[in-house]
Every structure is written in C-alpha cells, then in structure tokens.
C-alpha positions as CSV (number, residue, x, y, z in Angstrom):
1,X,139.6,-80.8,10.3
2,X,141.8,-78.8,7.9
3,X,145.4,-78.4,9.0
4,X,145.6,-74.7,9.3
5,X,148.0,-72.6,11.4
6,X,146.5,-69.6,13.3
7,X,147.6,-66.2,12.3
8,X,148.8,-64.1,15.3
9,X,147.4,-60.6,15.0
10,X,146.9,-57.6,17.2
11,X,143.7,-57.9,19.2
12,X,140.6,-56.1,17.8
13,X,142.5,-54.7,14.7
14,X,139.6,-52.9,12.9
15,X,141.4,-53.2,9.6
16,X,141.3,-57.0,9.6
17,X,138.5,-59.2,8.4
18,X,136.7,-60.7,11.4
19,X,137.6,-64.2,12.4
20,X,133.9,-65.0,12.6
21,X,131.0,-63.0,11.3
22,X,127.5,-64.1,11.8
23,X,124.7,-62.1,10.2
24,X,121.0,-62.4,10.7
25,X,121.1,-65.9,12.2
26,X,117.7,-67.4,12.9
27,X,117.3,-70.9,14.4
28,X,114.1,-72.5,15.5
29,X,113.3,-75.9,17.0
30,X,110.0,-77.7,16.8
31,X,107.0,-77.1,14.6
32,X,103.9,-74.8,14.6
33,X,102.5,-74.2,18.1
34,X,105.5,-76.0,19.7
35,X,108.1,-74.0,17.9
36,X,110.9,-72.4,19.9
37,X,113.1,-69.6,18.6
38,X,116.6,-70.3,19.8
39,X,118.2,-67.5,17.8
40,X,116.3,-64.4,16.7
41,X,118.2,-62.4,14.0
42,X,121.7,-62.6,15.7
43,X,124.6,-60.6,14.2
44,X,128.1,-60.6,15.7
45,X,131.6,-59.9,14.5
46,X,134.4,-61.7,16.4
47,X,137.8,-60.4,15.7
48,X,141.0,-62.3,15.0
49,X,143.1,-63.3,18.1
50,X,140.2,-62.4,20.4
51,X,138.9,-64.1,23.5
52,X,135.2,-63.6,22.9
53,X,132.6,-64.8,25.4
54,X,128.9,-65.5,24.8
55,X,127.3,-64.9,28.2
56,X,123.7,-65.5,29.3
57,X,121.4,-67.7,31.3
58,X,120.4,-71.2,30.3
59,X,118.2,-71.2,27.2
60,X,119.3,-67.8,25.9
61,X,120.8,-69.3,22.7
62,X,124.5,-69.1,23.3
63,X,125.2,-72.8,22.9
64,X,123.0,-72.9,19.8
65,X,125.1,-70.1,18.3
66,X,128.3,-72.0,19.1
67,X,126.8,-75.2,17.4
68,X,125.9,-73.2,14.3
69,X,129.5,-71.9,14.0
70,X,130.8,-75.5,14.5
71,X,128.4,-76.9,12.0
72,X,126.5,-79.2,14.4
73,X,123.4,-77.3,13.5
74,X,122.3,-75.5,10.4
75,X,120.6,-72.0,10.5
76,X,117.0,-71.4,9.3
77,X,118.4,-68.2,7.7
78,X,121.4,-66.0,7.9
79,X,125.1,-66.4,7.2
80,X,128.2,-67.7,9.0
81,X,131.6,-66.4,7.7
82,X,135.0,-67.6,8.8
83,X,137.7,-65.1,7.8
84,X,135.3,-63.7,5.2
85,X,134.4,-67.0,3.6
86,X,131.0,-68.6,3.9
87,X,131.1,-72.0,5.7
88,X,127.4,-72.9,6.1
89,X,127.7,-75.5,3.4
90,X,130.7,-77.3,5.1
91,X,130.2,-80.2,7.5
92,X,131.8,-80.0,10.9
93,X,134.9,-82.0,10.0
94,X,135.7,-79.7,7.1
95,X,135.5,-76.4,9.1
96,X,138.9,-75.2,10.5
97,X,137.5,-75.0,14.0
98,X,137.6,-77.3,17.0
99,X,135.3,-77.6,20.0
100,X,135.9,-78.3,23.7
101,X,132.9,-79.4,25.6
102,X,132.1,-79.5,29.3
103,X,132.7,-83.3,29.2
104,X,136.4,-84.0,28.7
105,X,135.6,-87.0,26.5
106,X,139.1,-88.5,26.9
107,X,139.8,-92.0,25.9
108,X,140.3,-93.8,29.3
109,X,142.6,-96.6,28.2
110,X,145.3,-94.7,26.4
111,X,147.9,-92.2,27.7
112,X,147.7,-88.5,27.9
113,X,150.1,-88.2,24.9
114,X,148.1,-90.6,22.8
115,X,144.9,-88.7,23.7
116,X,146.4,-85.5,22.4
117,X,147.7,-87.1,19.3
118,X,144.6,-89.1,18.4
119,X,143.0,-86.4,16.2
120,X,146.3,-85.8,14.4
121,X,146.5,-89.5,13.5
122,X,142.9,-89.3,12.2
123,X,144.1,-86.4,10.0
124,X,146.8,-88.6,8.6
125,X,149.8,-86.7,10.0
126,X,153.1,-88.6,9.9
127,X,154.5,-90.0,13.1
128,X,157.4,-87.5,13.5
129,X,155.0,-84.5,13.0
130,X,152.6,-86.0,15.5
131,X,155.3,-86.5,18.1
132,X,156.5,-83.0,17.7
133,X,153.0,-81.5,18.0
134,X,152.2,-83.6,21.0
135,X,155.4,-82.6,22.8
136,X,154.7,-78.9,22.0
137,X,151.1,-79.2,23.4
138,X,152.2,-81.0,26.5
139,X,154.7,-78.2,27.2
140,X,152.1,-75.6,26.5
141,X,149.6,-77.0,29.0
142,X,152.3,-77.9,31.5
143,X,151.7,-81.6,31.5
144,X,155.0,-82.9,30.0
145,X,155.7,-84.9,33.2
146,X,152.4,-86.7,32.9
147,X,152.5,-87.7,29.3
148,X,152.4,-91.4,30.0
149,X,149.6,-91.4,32.6
150,X,146.1,-92.4,31.8
151,X,143.2,-90.0,32.3
152,X,141.9,-91.6,35.5
153,X,145.2,-90.8,37.1
154,X,144.7,-87.1,36.6
155,X,142.8,-84.4,38.5
156,X,139.8,-82.7,36.9
157,X,141.9,-79.6,36.0
158,X,144.6,-81.8,34.4
159,X,142.0,-83.7,32.4
160,X,140.6,-80.4,31.1
161,X,144.1,-79.3,30.0
162,X,144.5,-82.6,28.1
163,X,141.2,-81.9,26.3
164,X,142.4,-78.4,25.5
165,X,145.7,-79.7,24.2
166,X,143.9,-82.2,22.0
167,X,141.7,-79.5,20.5
168,X,144.7,-77.1,20.0
169,X,147.1,-79.6,18.5
170,X,145.8,-79.3,14.8
171,X,146.2,-75.5,15.1
172,X,142.5,-74.6,14.4
173,X,141.8,-71.1,13.3
174,X,139.0,-70.9,15.9
175,X,138.5,-72.8,19.2
176,X,135.0,-73.0,20.5
177,X,134.5,-73.7,24.2
178,X,131.1,-74.8,25.5
179,X,131.1,-74.2,29.3
180,X,134.4,-76.3,29.6
181,X,134.9,-75.3,33.3
182,X,131.5,-76.0,34.6
183,X,132.4,-79.4,36.1
184,X,135.3,-78.1,38.1
185,X,135.3,-77.0,41.7
186,X,135.7,-73.3,42.5
187,X,139.4,-73.3,43.1
188,X,140.2,-75.3,39.9
189,X,137.8,-73.2,37.9
190,X,139.7,-70.0,38.9
191,X,143.0,-71.6,38.0
192,X,141.7,-72.7,34.7
193,X,140.4,-69.3,33.9
194,X,144.0,-68.0,34.1
195,X,145.2,-71.0,32.1
196,X,142.7,-70.5,29.3
197,X,143.6,-66.9,28.9
198,X,147.3,-67.7,28.9
199,X,146.8,-70.3,26.2
200,X,144.8,-68.0,24.0
201,X,147.4,-65.3,24.3
202,X,150.2,-67.8,23.6
203,X,148.6,-69.4,20.5
204,X,147.0,-66.4,18.9
205,X,143.9,-68.5,18.1
206,X,140.5,-66.9,18.3
207,X,138.6,-68.4,21.3
208,X,134.8,-68.3,21.5
209,X,133.7,-69.2,25.0
210,X,130.2,-70.0,26.2
211,X,129.3,-69.5,29.9
212,X,126.5,-68.5,32.2
213,X,129.2,-67.5,34.8
214,X,129.6,-63.7,34.9
215,X,133.0,-63.9,36.8
216,X,134.4,-66.2,34.1
217,X,133.3,-63.8,31.4
218,X,134.7,-60.7,33.2
219,X,138.0,-62.4,34.1
220,X,139.0,-63.8,30.7
221,X,137.3,-61.9,27.9
222,X,138.5,-59.3,25.5
223,X,134.8,-58.7,24.7
224,X,131.5,-60.1,25.9
225,X,128.2,-60.6,24.2
226,X,125.3,-60.7,26.7
227,X,122.4,-62.8,25.3
228,X,118.8,-63.2,26.4
229,X,115.9,-65.0,24.8
230,X,117.8,-65.7,21.6
231,X,119.0,-62.1,21.0
232,X,122.2,-60.2,21.7
233,X,121.5,-57.3,24.0
234,X,125.0,-55.8,24.3
235,X,128.5,-56.4,23.1
236,X,131.5,-54.7,24.7
237,X,134.7,-55.0,26.8
238,X,134.2,-56.3,30.3
239,X,134.6,-52.9,32.0
240,X,132.1,-51.4,29.5
241,X,129.5,-54.2,30.1
242,X,129.9,-53.8,33.9
243,X,130.1,-50.0,34.2
244,X,127.8,-49.0,31.4
245,X,125.0,-51.6,30.9
246,X,122.5,-50.5,28.3
247,X,119.6,-52.7,29.3
248,X,118.1,-53.7,32.6
249,X,118.6,-57.3,31.9
250,X,122.4,-56.8,31.4
251,X,122.7,-54.7,34.5
252,X,120.9,-57.4,36.6
253,X,122.8,-60.3,35.1
254,X,126.3,-58.8,35.5
255,X,127.2,-58.4,39.1
256,X,125.0,-56.8,41.9
257,X,123.2,-53.6,41.1
258,X,120.5,-51.3,42.5
259,X,117.7,-50.4,40.1
260,X,115.6,-47.4,41.1
261,X,112.5,-46.3,39.2
262,X,112.8,-42.7,38.1
263,X,110.8,-39.9,36.4
264,X,112.2,-37.3,34.1
265,X,111.5,-33.8,35.4
266,X,113.0,-32.0,32.4
267,X,115.7,-32.3,29.7
268,X,118.2,-29.6,29.2
269,X,121.5,-29.2,27.3
270,X,121.9,-32.9,26.7
271,X,121.2,-33.7,30.4
272,X,118.3,-35.5,32.1
273,X,117.1,-34.3,35.5
274,X,115.5,-37.4,37.0
275,X,113.5,-37.7,40.2
276,X,114.2,-41.0,42.1
277,X,113.2,-42.5,45.4
278,X,112.4,-40.1,48.2
279,X,112.2,-37.0,45.9
280,X,116.0,-37.0,45.2
281,X,117.3,-35.7,41.9
282,X,120.1,-37.1,39.7
283,X,121.6,-35.4,36.6
284,X,122.3,-37.9,33.8
285,X,123.4,-37.8,30.2
286,X,120.5,-37.8,27.7
287,X,121.3,-40.7,25.5
288,X,118.1,-40.6,23.5
289,X,115.7,-42.4,25.7
290,X,112.3,-41.0,24.8
291,X,110.2,-42.3,27.8
292,X,109.8,-40.0,30.8
293,X,109.5,-43.1,33.0
294,X,112.8,-45.0,33.3
295,X,115.1,-46.9,35.6
296,X,118.4,-45.7,37.2
297,X,121.1,-48.2,38.1
298,X,123.9,-47.8,40.7
299,X,126.5,-50.4,41.6
300,X,126.7,-51.2,45.4
301,X,130.4,-50.3,45.5
302,X,129.7,-46.9,44.0
303,X,127.4,-45.8,46.9
304,X,128.3,-44.7,50.5
305,X,126.4,-44.5,53.8
306,X,126.1,-41.5,56.1
307,X,124.1,-40.6,59.2
308,X,120.4,-40.1,58.6
309,X,119.5,-36.8,57.1
310,X,122.9,-36.1,55.5
311,X,122.4,-37.9,52.2
312,X,120.3,-38.1,49.1
313,X,118.2,-41.2,50.0
314,X,116.9,-42.0,53.5
315,X,116.3,-45.5,54.8
316,X,116.8,-48.1,57.5
317,X,119.3,-50.9,57.7
318,X,117.5,-54.2,57.3
319,X,120.3,-56.7,56.7
320,X,124.1,-56.9,57.0
321,X,125.9,-59.6,54.9
322,X,129.6,-60.3,55.3
323,X,131.0,-62.1,52.2
324,X,134.8,-62.2,53.0
325,X,136.4,-59.3,51.3
326,X,133.6,-56.9,52.2
327,X,130.1,-56.4,53.6
328,X,126.8,-55.7,51.9
329,X,124.5,-53.4,53.8
330,X,120.9,-53.6,52.8
331,X,118.9,-50.5,53.3
332,X,115.1,-50.1,53.0
333,X,114.5,-46.7,51.5
334,X,111.6,-44.5,52.4
335,X,109.5,-45.7,49.4
336,X,110.1,-49.4,50.2
337,X,112.8,-50.0,47.6
338,X,115.8,-52.1,48.8
339,X,119.2,-50.5,48.2
340,X,122.5,-52.4,48.8
341,X,125.7,-50.5,49.7
342,X,129.0,-52.5,49.6
343,X,131.8,-51.7,52.0
344,X,135.3,-53.1,52.4
345,X,136.1,-55.3,55.5
346,X,133.7,-56.6,58.1
347,X,133.4,-53.7,60.6
348,X,130.5,-51.4,59.5
349,X,129.6,-49.7,62.8
350,X,126.0,-50.3,62.0
351,X,123.2,-52.4,63.4
352,X,119.9,-53.6,62.1
353,X,117.3,-50.8,62.4
354,X,119.8,-47.9,62.2
355,X,118.5,-44.9,60.2
356,X,121.0,-44.0,57.4
357,X,121.3,-42.0,54.3
358,X,122.6,-43.2,51.0
359,X,124.9,-41.1,48.8
360,X,126.3,-41.6,45.2
361,X,127.7,-39.3,42.6
362,X,125.7,-38.5,39.5
363,X,128.5,-40.2,37.5
364,X,127.8,-43.5,39.3
365,X,124.2,-43.7,38.0
366,X,123.2,-45.1,34.7
367,X,119.9,-44.9,32.8
368,X,118.7,-48.3,31.6
369,X,116.6,-49.5,28.8
370,X,114.1,-52.3,29.5
C-alpha cells in the first residue's frame, strides 16, 4: 500500500473533492439463469474525513461495494474514484486504502507491537520509522502497556484494537471496515463503537463502515447509506434517516415504527389530508407522491395513550413489554392493525384488555414510499 498521510479536513466540506466517489456501479455473480445482481447502478459520494456507514441486511450488497473499493472485486460497469482519480485499474496493494475484517487475522506467535509493525516492514520502512509509528499507534489505541504480549493474551476488544492499529499504521487515505465488531459481545461492542469514532476523529482518515446493526450505524456515523437488494435507498445523517425515512424498507429497518395504511382525501396548499385507521385524519406535507393509497409511519416514542374515546385511534391493549429503560405497549386498533406506543419506565397503569386511545401530532407522522 502507498505510504500516504491522511489530510484532516472539515467534515462534509462541500467544496472538497469526495474521498470516494462511486458512479453507476454494477456487479453481478454467476451466469445466465443463475446470475445474481449484487450491485444495481449504485452511486455514492463519501466525503473526506467522514465516518460513512453502509447499512443493510445480509445480501444487500454492502460488502460487495466495500470489496470493489478495496480492489478485491472488479465492477461489471461503473467507476470508482479516490480523491477524484480513477482506481479501478489498480490492484488492492496499490490502492491507498486498508481494510479491517470481522476476523482479526493477527499473527499468533509474535507480539502486539510486531503485529502492528508487520505491514510497515513489508512496505520497506526503515527500523526507526517503524518503531516510531508502532509507538504512536499503541498510544492511540491505548495498548502501550501490552506491546509485548501475544494476541492470545488479549481480550477480544484488545485484539480488535491491535487489528485497527495495524491497519492505521501506514496512514491510509481511507479505512474500510467490514463488520469488525460482529464477533464481540454486547458490552465490548458498545465500547468499541466509541473507540472507533474517537480514532476516526483523531486521525482524520475517512472511515467506510459496513454493518447490519442499526445501533452501530446511528451511534458512530456522520452519514448512513441504507441498502437493499443491491441498491441505495437513502443517504443521510443518522437523525435524518431515523426521523425522516423516505421508503417503507428504511423505516422498518431503522428502529421500531408503526406503519398505517392511508388514503388521500384531498390535496390542498401543499398539504395532504390522509384518512388512516378508524377514520382519523392526519395532515401531512405533500412531497410529490402521486398515489392516493400510501402508508403513514409513526415512531412508538412519538405517540401517547389516553383513556378510550379521547384520542385519534381507538384500540385495546394486547401486550405490554418491559425492555429496561422503558415499556412498549401494543394496541390492537379497531381495524386490526397493531400499534406500539413506547413509554419511559416500567409503570404504565395499564392491563391487558384495557380500552385506550392513541394520539400523535401530525408532525410525528411521515408518508412513506414503497
């Protein structure tokens, strides 16, 4: 890999050339009747000094996209630009990127320090430069006291930090991370989420992170691309993806959400008047959806419960689920649709079979595209 130093820039600076720009990428596997389209005309710009996450279920194409950027696969068509320069012709070892995989792939019989310095020796760095880089990396990942230990003497989280330090040591312009936290237990995974974001901020290197875990994506990312069936459905900041999903798949995949079928009664002054369950109306922005049949989404924490007959939607409590910091109350609406309301704490004052009404503000509702 080329010995390039990252350039620390303001995040999402629109005047800068993107760190990575992929345009019209198509990638298929197999032949004729057995052909699978892994990427279907994918275009994304990833900015310099950005923590960018590719999020989606297994088989959506996110790892294939990462492998195309790394050079482990070649596209059927489309372009891959790194800082404005095409790199499709370059083999993996000539691209100024490094990759961290779910498997730590540490050498078991050499020390932590030697693992971190291994790639630098392969690049031909002199001994003094390697020593300096390794010391810097050990300090950055907070493992200076463990430099002489072997990998089997480390915890899973410590091993992952060694793998990160090894990948960061040559100062790549882009670091690709393919579900690197998947093998860790929940507590370690949460700790490493914070660690990864700290390292990205400290180094100024563009991180491209692949995961199917929505919490990881929301916690660490500057922006998220949600993928499904080889296509990018939405790109945006975590709050934008969570609060304003554009597609039903995105809404369902990111957090819990209620999806209600609706029918447009009329359009007026840039607003939609939509009839939903039980004959209730919501007034929503008209963002150009042409169909009169649509879906309205409401997050569980945006809704409240009241006594029966005092709210927009009427129903009966059919389940109460305590999850630690709050409680999900499941309500069967009058038309049979299940609606979840999330409350804080464990005391709800409700029992199964209680008649209730559900309320939410028009601003809490979002029209979805299929």
